[in-house]
C-alpha positions in Angstrom: 138.9 -49.0 -23.6 140.3 -45.9 -21.8 140.5 -45.4 -18.1 137.6 -43.5 -16.6 138.2 -39.9 -15.6 139.9 -39.4 -12.3 137.4 -38.2 -9.6 138.3 -36.2 -6.6 137.2 -39.0 -4.4 139.7 -41.3 -6.2 142.5 -38.8 -5.5 141.5 -38.5 -1.8 141.4 -42.3 -1.5 144.9 -42.7 -3.0 146.3 -39.9 -0.9 144.9 -41.6 2.2 146.5 -44.9 1.2 149.8 -43.0 0.6 149.5 -41.4 4.0 149.1 -44.9 5.5 152.2 -45.9 3.6 154.2 -42.9 4.8 153.0 -43.4 8.5 153.9 -47.0 8.2 157.4 -46.2 7.0 157.9 -43.6 9.7 156.7 -45.9 12.4 158.8 -48.9 11.3 162.0 -46.9 11.2 161.2 -45.2 14.5 160.5 -48.5 16.1 163.6 -50.1 14.7 165.8 -47.2 15.8 164.3 -47.5 19.3 164.7 -51.3 19.6 167.9 -52.0 17.8 171.5 -50.8 18.8 173.0 -48.3 16.3 175.0 -50.9 14.2 172.0 -53.3 13.9 169.7 -50.4 13.0 172.2 -49.2 10.4 172.2 -52.7 8.9 168.4 -52.8 8.9 168.2 -49.4 7.1 170.7 -50.7 4.5 168.6 -53.9 4.0 165.5 -51.7 3.6 167.3 -49.7 0.9 168.4 -52.9 -0.9 164.9 -54.4 -0.7 163.1 -51.3 -1.9 165.9 -50.7 -4.5 165.0 -54.0 -6.0 161.3 -53.1 -5.8 162.1 -49.8 -7.5 163.6 -51.6 -10.5 160.6 -53.9 -10.7 158.3 -50.9 -10.5 159.1 -50.4 -14.2 156.7 -53.3 -14.7 153.9 -51.3 -13.1 154.6 -48.1 -15.1 154.6 -49.9 -18.4 151.6 -52.0 -17.5 149.6 -48.8 -16.6 150.6 -47.2 -19.9 149.9 -50.3 -21.9 146.5 -51.1 -20.3 145.5 -47.5 -20.7 146.7 -47.0 -24.2 146.4 -50.5 -25.8 143.9 -52.8 -24.0 143.0 -56.1 -25.5 139.3 -56.8 -26.3 137.3 -57.8 -23.3 136.3 -61.5 -23.0 138.8 -62.8 -25.6 142.2 -64.4 -25.5 143.8 -61.9 -27.9 147.0 -60.2 -26.9 149.3 -61.0 -23.9 148.4 -61.8 -20.3 149.7 -59.0 -18.0 150.2 -61.1 -14.9 151.7 -64.2 -16.5 154.3 -62.1 -18.3 155.2 -60.3 -15.1 155.5 -63.6 -13.2 158.1 -64.7 -15.7 160.1 -61.5 -15.2 159.8 -62.0 -11.5 161.2 -65.5 -11.7 164.0 -64.4 -13.8 164.8 -61.5 -11.5 164.8 -63.9 -8.5 167.3 -66.2 -10.2 169.5 -63.3 -11.3 169.6 -61.9 -7.7 170.4 -65.3 -6.2 173.1 -66.0 -8.8 174.8 -62.6 -8.3 174.4 -62.5 -4.5 178.1 -63.2 -3.8 178.9 -60.0 -5.8 176.6 -57.6 -4.0 175.3 -59.1 -0.7 178.4 -59.4 1.5 179.2 -55.6 1.5 175.6 -54.5 1.8 174.1 -57.2 4.1 176.9 -58.3 6.4 174.7 -59.7 9.1 172.8 -62.9 8.3 173.7 -62.6 4.6 172.2 -65.9 3.4 168.8 -65.3 5.2 168.6 -61.6 4.0 169.4 -62.6 0.4 166.7 -65.3 0.5 164.2 -62.7 1.7 165.2 -60.3 -1.1 165.1 -63.0 -3.8 161.6 -64.4 -2.8 160.2 -60.9 -2.3 161.4 -59.9 -5.8 159.6 -62.7 -7.5 156.4 -61.9 -5.7 156.7 -58.1 -6.1 156.8 -58.4 -9.9 153.3 -59.8 -9.8 152.2 -57.1 -7.3 153.3 -54.4 -9.8 151.4 -56.1 -12.6 148.2 -56.1 -10.6 148.7 -52.5 -9.4 149.5 -51.4 -12.9 146.4 -53.0 -14.4 144.2 -51.4 -11.8 145.7 -48.0 -12.5 145.5 -48.4 -16.2 141.8 -49.3 -16.0 141.1 -46.4 -13.6 140.1 -48.8 -10.8 141.4 -46.4 -8.2 139.5 -47.8 -5.2 141.0 -51.3 -5.3 144.3 -49.7 -6.3 144.3 -47.7 -3.1 143.1 -50.7 -1.1 146.1 -52.7 -2.4 148.6 -50.0 -1.5 147.0 -49.3 2.0 146.8 -53.0 2.9 150.4 -53.5 2.0 151.5 -50.7 4.3 149.3 -51.9 7.2 150.5 -55.5 7.0 154.1 -54.4 6.9 153.7 -52.1 9.9 151.9 -54.8 11.9 154.5 -57.4 11.2 157.4 -55.2 12.1 155.6 -53.9 15.2 155.2 -57.5 16.4 158.9 -58.1 15.9 159.9 -54.9 17.8 157.6 -55.9 20.6 159.4 -59.3 20.9 162.7 -57.5 21.0 161.6 -55.1 23.7 160.1 -57.9 25.8 163.4 -59.8 25.5 161.8 -62.7 23.7 164.5 -62.4 20.9 167.9 -60.9 20.8 169.1 -58.0 18.6 170.6 -60.4 16.0 167.5 -62.6 15.7 165.3 -59.5 15.9 167.2 -57.9 12.9 166.6 -61.0 10.8 162.9 -61.1 11.7 162.5 -57.4 10.9 163.9 -58.0 7.5 161.4 -60.8 6.9 158.6 -58.6 8.3 159.5 -55.8 6.0 159.1 -58.0 2.9 156.1 -60.1 3.9 153.6 -57.4 2.7 154.3 -58.4 -1.0 151.7 -61.2 -0.4 148.8 -58.8 -0.3 148.3 -59.0 -4.1 147.6 -62.7 -3.7 144.8 -62.1 -1.2 143.3 -59.4 -3.5 143.3 -61.7 -6.5 141.8 -64.6 -4.5 139.2 -62.5 -2.6 138.1 -59.7 -4.8 136.4 -59.3 -8.2 138.7 -56.4 -9.1 141.7 -58.5 -8.3 140.6 -61.4 -10.4 139.8 -59.1 -13.3 143.3 -57.6 -13.0 144.9 -61.1 -13.0 143.1 -61.9 -16.2 143.9 -58.7 -18.0 145.4 -58.7 -21.4 146.9 -56.0 -23.6 147.0 -55.7 -27.4 150.7 -56.5 -27.7 152.7 -59.6 -28.5 154.5 -61.2 -25.6 157.8 -60.1 -27.1 156.6 -56.5 -27.4 155.3 -56.3 -23.9 158.4 -57.9 -22.5 160.6 -55.5 -24.4 158.7 -52.5 -23.2 158.7 -53.7 -19.6 162.4 -54.4 -19.7 163.0 -50.9 -21.1 160.8 -49.5 -18.3 162.7 -51.5 -15.7 166.0 -50.3 -17.1 164.9 -46.7 -16.7 163.4 -47.5 -13.3 166.8 -48.9 -12.3 168.3 -45.5 -13.0 165.8 -43.8 -10.7 166.1 -46.6 -8.0 169.8 -45.7 -7.6 168.8 -42.2 -6.5 165.6 -43.0 -4.7 165.1 -46.3 -2.9 168.6 -47.7 -3.1 170.5 -44.5 -2.4 171.2 -45.3 1.3 173.3 -48.2 0.2 175.6 -45.8 -1.6 175.7 -43.5 1.4 176.6 -46.4 3.6 179.4 -47.5 1.2 180.8 -43.9 1.2 180.7 -43.7 5.0 183.0 -46.6 5.9 184.8 -45.8 9.1 182.2 -43.2 10.2 180.4 -43.5 13.5 177.6 -46.1 13.3 175.2 -43.8 15.2 175.9 -40.9 12.9 175.3 -42.9 9.8 172.2 -44.6 11.2 170.8 -41.1 12.1 171.5 -39.7 8.6 169.9 -42.7 6.9 166.9 -42.3 9.2 166.7 -38.6 8.5 166.9 -39.2 4.7 164.0 -41.6 4.8 161.9 -39.4 6.9 162.4 -36.2 4.9 161.7 -38.0 1.6 158.6 -39.9 2.6 156.1 -37.0 3.0 156.7 -36.0 -0.7 157.8 -39.1 -2.4 155.3 -41.7 -1.1 152.2 -39.7 -2.2 153.9 -38.9 -5.5 154.8 -42.5 -6.2 151.2 -43.5 -5.2 149.8 -41.0 -7.7 152.2 -42.0 -10.5 149.5 -44.3 -12.0 147.2 -41.3 -12.2 150.0 -39.1 -13.5 150.8 -41.6 -16.3 147.2 -41.8 -17.5 146.9 -38.0 -17.3 150.0 -37.4 -19.4 148.9 -40.1 -21.9 145.7 -38.0 -22.3 147.8 -34.8 -22.9 150.7 -36.4 -24.8 150.7 -33.5 -27.3 151.5 -30.9 -24.6 153.2 -32.6 -21.7 155.2 -29.6 -20.6 152.0 -27.5 -20.1 150.5 -30.3 -18.1 153.7 -30.7 -16.1 154.3 -27.0 -15.1 151.6 -26.4 -12.5 152.1 -29.7 -10.7 155.9 -29.0 -10.5 155.2 -25.6 -9.0 153.0 -27.0 -6.3 155.5 -29.6 -5.4 158.3 -27.0 -5.2 156.2 -24.9 -2.8 155.4 -28.0 -0.7 159.1 -28.9 -0.4 160.0 -25.3 0.7 157.3 -25.3 3.4 158.3 -28.8 4.5 162.0 -27.8 4.8 161.1 -25.1 7.3 159.0 -27.5 9.4 161.7 -30.1 9.2 164.4 -27.7 10.5 162.2 -26.8 13.5 160.8 -30.2 14.4 163.4 -32.6 13.1 166.2 -32.5 15.7 164.0 -32.8 18.8 161.9 -35.6 17.1 165.1 -37.5 16.3 166.4 -37.3 19.9 163.0 -38.5 21.1 163.3 -41.5 18.8 166.8 -42.3 20.1 168.8 -40.1 22.4 172.0 -41.4 20.8 171.1 -39.7 17.5 172.0 -36.0 17.0 171.4 -33.7 14.0 171.5 -30.1 12.8 168.4 -28.2 11.7 170.2 -27.2 8.4 170.7 -30.8 7.6 167.0 -31.5 8.0 166.1 -28.5 5.8 168.7 -29.5 3.1 167.5 -33.1 3.0 163.9 -32.0 2.7 164.6 -29.7 -0.1 166.7 -32.4 -1.7 163.6 -34.7 -1.4 161.7 -32.1 -3.2 164.1 -32.1 -6.1 164.0 -35.9 -6.3 160.1 -35.6 -6.4 160.3 -33.1 -9.3 162.7 -35.4 -11.1 160.3 -38.3 -10.6 157.5 -36.2 -12.0 159.4 -34.9 -15.1 160.5 -38.5 -15.7 156.9 -39.8 -15.5 155.9 -37.3 -18.1 158.6 -38.6 -20.4 157.7 -42.2 -19.7 154.0 -41.5 -20.3 154.6 -40.1 -23.8 156.8 -43.1 -24.6 160.1 -41.3 -24.4 161.9 -44.1 -22.5 165.3 -42.9 -23.6 164.7 -39.4 -22.4 163.5 -40.7 -19.1 166.6 -42.8 -18.7 168.9 -40.0 -19.8 167.7 -37.6 -17.1 167.7 -40.2 -14.4 171.1 -41.6 -15.4 172.7 -38.1 -15.3 171.1 -37.4 -11.9 172.1 -40.7 -10.5 175.7 -40.5 -11.8 176.2 -37.0 -10.3 174.3 -38.0 -7.1 176.6 -41.0 -6.5 179.8 -39.3 -7.5 179.4 -36.4 -5.2 179.2 -38.8 -2.2 183.0 -39.3 -2.6 183.9 -35.6 -2.6 186.1 -34.9 0.5 183.5 -33.0 2.5 181.6 -33.8 5.7 179.2 -36.7 5.4 176.0 -34.7 5.8 177.1 -31.8 3.6 178.1 -34.1 0.7 174.8 -36.1 0.9 172.7 -32.9 0.7 174.8 -31.5 -2.2 174.6 -34.8 -4.0 170.8 -34.9 -3.7 170.4 -31.3 -4.8 172.8 -31.2 -7.7 172.1 -34.6 -9.3 168.3 -34.2 -9.5 168.5 -30.6 -10.7 170.6 -31.6 -13.6 168.3 -34.6 -14.4 165.2 -32.3 -14.3 166.9 -29.9 -16.7 167.7 -32.8 -19.1 164.1 -34.1 -19.0 162.6 -30.7 -19.7 165.0 -30.0 -22.5 164.5 -33.4 -24.1 160.7 -33.2 -23.8 160.7 -29.7 -25.3 162.8 -30.8 -28.2 160.6 -33.9 -28.8 157.3 -32.0 -28.7 158.8 -29.3 -30.9 159.9 -31.9 -33.5 156.5 -33.6 -33.4 154.7 -30.3 -33.8 156.8 -29.4 -36.8 155.7 -32.6 -38.7 
């Protein structure tokens, strides 16, 4: 069984869900910046980066599930192959145990306030999110774009509502900043329960939970672990990157760091959230054009580059006054907004070139490009320059090198296959 062709209505539905996700992220960060003092807000943004960094690694399950369900579905109605959800649940349980066991190594420096509670939230959320990615990946692989969009949109809405309630409690004085920070961390993670509701309440969810692929358990596990390893390379530069900025900014003014982390998230979201939402579609499209991935990739990359350039101009004009409106303590320069937005565009292009490599089963090429980009992007953070300048340079140089690596490796691979 192959996924049905993507209709325009499907694309619009997913883009709407991704818009909800982007607005949700904007609103949560704006509300937190308004309600929390700078140091507490800095800690919340770092927690957000840790949580979504873990989610970013686990998203490899979704990518491989989409590819496997699209390319190698098991016969309907039988027990052949391997169950998609059960396998993912095992990975989620293992990830939770690993995070809990290694928490003394990574948590104290990243989550200094309420470390035990914050770690517990991350651990439980990781186990649940692994199952979420399996359900989402199955829906994408089968071309069930409407329930896929419903899953994504519902997750965003639940997260926003939960965080808004906590912020309201802080503003009304019902809880203090410390308790409010802990509750915000819990609220940010609670949306991972949406997949459970979908599986229990909808036919599409139940079908996704029963899905099987024509691979042995060992084959599916190996492919998923490989995809998670490559996703970890990308998570360093995308979702987890604020933790590295925070580590390189020890001794910097808390308000300046919080403002920069806030700006980074806002400038990335308009491009990255829709792109990540459409990755399931991109994978199925690249699988269908695996003999000519570069030709399929070029026009999409051109559109994203133009979008990033236009967004950079708007960010330079609107960003500084918008940031002061969110919190008068936060100051920023128009060029920083423009640079971060362009950098978000390069990360989006890197995500797209990597998706092409992943879709045509070039996991090593995917990892090589992301590993190069992440290594350069993290290393430049410790160059002796101003904080804003080195962040912008890191997020431009690293992804550009990673894109070049992906394109070169894809060209070499397709050339070698064409010569056979």
